[in-house]
N, C-alpha and C positions, 0 to 999 in steps of 0.2 A: 359431678366434678368437672371443672373447666379444663379443657385440653390446651396445652401451651402451643402457640404457633411456632412451627419450626423456624429457627434463625439461620439464614444463609451463612455459610462459612466465609470468613474473611480471607481472601486469597493472599498468598505470600508473593507479592508482586516482585520482590527482589529475586527470589528463586525462579519465578516464571521468566523474567527478563534475562537472567543468566542463561537459561536453557534456550530462549529465543535467539540470543546473540550467537550461541554455538550453532544453532540451526541455520541462521542466515549466513554465517561465515563458511558453512560447508558448501560443497559444490562450487559454482561460480555464477552468481546471480547476474553478473554483467552480461553474460551470453544471452540471457532472457531479456534483461532490462533494455538493451539497445534496440530490440525489436518493437518496443512499446513507446519509442521516442515521441511519436505523433501526439500522444496523450498530453505530454508536458507542453508541447507547442499549443495545443488547443486550450489548456488551462490558462496559459499566459494571455491568450487572446480573450478568454472569458472574463478575466479580472481587469481587462483593458490596461495592461501593464504599460507604464510610461518610462521612457529613457530617463535615467537619473534617480529613479525611485530605489529605496532600500528594500531588499527582498531577503527573506529567510526561507530556505527550503528545509523542511522538517522531515526526518526519516527519508532522506533524499536518495538512499540506495546508491546506484552508480550515476546519478545526476541528471536524469531526464529533464525535470523541471528546472534544475539548476542551469543547465546549458541553454535551455529555451529562454530563460530570463536574461542570462548574460548576453545572448545574441541580440537582445533588445536593448542592450546598453544599460541595464540596471546594475546596481551595486549589490552583488549577491553573496550571501553567506550560506554555505551548504553544510548541513549537519546530519549525522546519523550516529547510532550507538555501536555500529560495527565498523571499525577502522578499515577493514579490508574493502568494504564497499566504497568508502570515501576515497581510498587510493585509486580505485577504478575511475571514479568521477574526476579526480585530479588529472589522471592520465588523459582523459578525454578533453578536459578544459585546456590542458597544456598543448595538446595537438592542434586545437583551434585557436591558440593564443588568446584565450579568454581570461580575464582577470577575475578570479573567484577566490574567496576565502573559504577554506575547509576547516571544520572544527568538529571533534567528537562531542556529541551531546545527546542526552536522553530526552525524548519527546515529552516525557512526563515531568521534567525538571530542567527547563531550558535556562542556560546560564546567561541570560540577557535581561537588561532593565526593562521595566514597563514602558510600552510605547516606543520601543527602539526601531521598529520597522514600519514601512508603509504597507507592505504586503507579506503575507505568509503563504507558502505553498506546500502541498503534500499530495503526491500522486501514488496511490496504492501503498501508502507508507504508514501514517498514524493509525489506520484502521487495524493494524496488526498489534498495536500496543495494548496491553491488557487492561489498563485503567482508562476507559473512554472519557470519563468526566474530567480527569486530571489533564489529559491531552488537550481536550477542547478548551479548558480553562487556560492552559499555557499558550495555546495558539492565540486566543483572544487577548491575553495579557500583554504579549510582546508587540502587538501592533498598536498604532496610534488610533485615536478616535477618528472614525471615518475611513480607516484602513480596511483592506479586504483580505479575506482568507480564501484561497482557491484550492479546491479539493477534487480528487478523482478517486472514487471508491467503488469496488465491485458490488453489485446488487445480489441479494440472496437468491433471486430467481434466474439470474444469468448463468452462463456456462461456468464461470469460475466459482460462483456461489454454489452451484450444484457439485462442482469438483470438491469443494471444501466438505460438503455433506457426504460425498462418496468416501473421502479419506476418513471422515469422522466416524464412519461405520466400524472402522478398525481400531480407533483410538477414542477412549471416553473423554468428554470435554472436561476442562479444568473447573472444578466447582467454584461458583461465584464469579466466573469470568464470562462476559457477554460475547457472543460471536462477532468477529470483526466485520462481517458483511452487513451488520446493522447500520454501519456508517453509510451504506448505500440506500438508506430509506429516509424519506422526508420526516417521518414522525420522530425517529431517533435523533436526527440533526436538530430538530426544533427543541428537543429535550436538552441536547448538549449545548446549544447556543441560545439560551433564552434572552429575549429582548433585542436580538440582532435581526437584521434583514437577511433572509435566506432565499436565494434563487437557485433552483436546480433544474438541470436538463438531463434526460436520459439519453445516453449515447451508446454506441457499440464500438468496441475494438475488435478487429478480425485477426485471429491467429492464422497465419498462412505458412503451412509446412508441406513437405512432400507427401505425407500420408499420416494416418493416425499413429502408426508405429514410429514414424520419425518424430512426431511431437512428443510421444511418450519417452523415447530414447533421450531427447534433449532435456526434457523436464526432469526425468529420473536422474540424469547425470548432473545437471547444473542448478536446478531449482531447489534451494535448501530444504523447505518443508517436505517436498516429495522425495528428495534424496534421503532425508532422515527417516521418512515413513517406511520406505522400502527396506532400508538398512535394519529397522527395528522388527520387521516381520520375518517369520520363518518362511521356508520355501512355499508351503501350501498356501498360507495367507497372502504371501507376496504375489503368487500366481493369481489368486482370486482378485486382489486389488488391481492387478494389471488388466485382467479381463473386464472388470467394472469400468476402468478408465477408458479402455478402448471402445467399449460399448457406448459410453457417454460421448466420446468424440465422434463416433460414426453417426450417432443420433443427431448431432448438431451440425454435421459436415454439410456445407453448401458448395463444396469444390468439385463434386462429381467423383468419378472413379479414379482419376489420375492425379488428384491433389487434395490437400486439406485446406478448407477455409471455414473456420468456426467463429461466428460472431459471439462476443461476450459482452453483455450489457454492463455498463457502469454508470454511476451518477456523477455528473460534473456539477459542482456546487460552488457558488460564490456567496460567502458570508460577509456582510458589511457591518462593521462595529459601530454601534450608535453611542 
């Protein structure tokens, strides 16, 4: 008798995204996001952004790529599905007197016409959306032929990729949802953007804090996923996760005994629409 091949469950993307929205709205990601600003600047250089081009920042968070593009005199629309994060981005844009349009939008259902933009950007953003294929399709759809998509995604083997795995020991993965760090691999990007030209460069962002304990304090307080993770664990498991994260930080620390300097690999990618 033939055995039936198990069918992967269809994820409830709506429920997943509602939970994600609550997660990212917790803490205050802007405290973390502002320290990673250089990544947005580098992505804008990678796509060779030109003044006057129309730019869509997707899953923009508190606006690192948004600000970088606006500083280059592009016409920028900044989107995220968490209004609290867009508010932080607007505060930053207003402080610099940058003209940016902010709009709440789901990366898997962008409310823009086909070919509306010259460039789409996402730095550590779309990689967290549950439906990878839909996100990639939307990014491609909203840019014109010959337009570029600039991405920065943590790799599975880098520090943040290993941090995700560490947290994952305490929380089972959602059935049918692929890990976000796959966006940091060439093979996955080729699958997501068939027929497009893809150029990727491995880079490192270095987290610089006073100590491993200082890094953990900041992330536990302000980084939504970690904030929620600790809140969901009892004291024993919370202590175990804390020990695991501190061990990982010390393993990767290049700052010596008096400071923390932890390089984390990410993949900087430019996708050109053919």
